[in-house]
Phi, psi and omega in degrees: 000136185276347178246140177285161176303319179299317180295319179297316176299316178302311183294319180293324177294313182297318179297316180293319176298318179298315179297316181297331180277354181273138180284336183268007181237132175244116179278130185263359178227169176293155179305318184293328176290319178293317178303315181295318178296321179292318179298316179298317179296320178297314181297319179300314180295320179295320179294322179297318180290322176299318179296322177295318176298322177296319179294323177299315179297323176297316179298314179298322179291323179299320184256022184304316183292322178292324183291320184302320183281000187250001176055052181259148176284114185295325181292322177291316179296318178301316180294320178296316180294320180296317180295320179295313179298320179296318177300314181297327182265358180071032180260130175269126178264000000 
């Protein structure tokens, strides 16, 4: 996961505070409940993306010998594979 637990707590707090300060938003739960829900959603999304990255690495490893001989930019190939897998799984990046 690319974000620490501390950073996730910080961001969920900032987002909740921002929502609470808006006049067009009515919070139906206490701030701490909303912060926890936001943090959980962030962790879930980050894990989903980590799993996708792991799958990309598996695909690259599977085709490693073919890729070596073709002089391809690995970062571009990694991004293309990730986007394709995300589309197939219905994941918005």
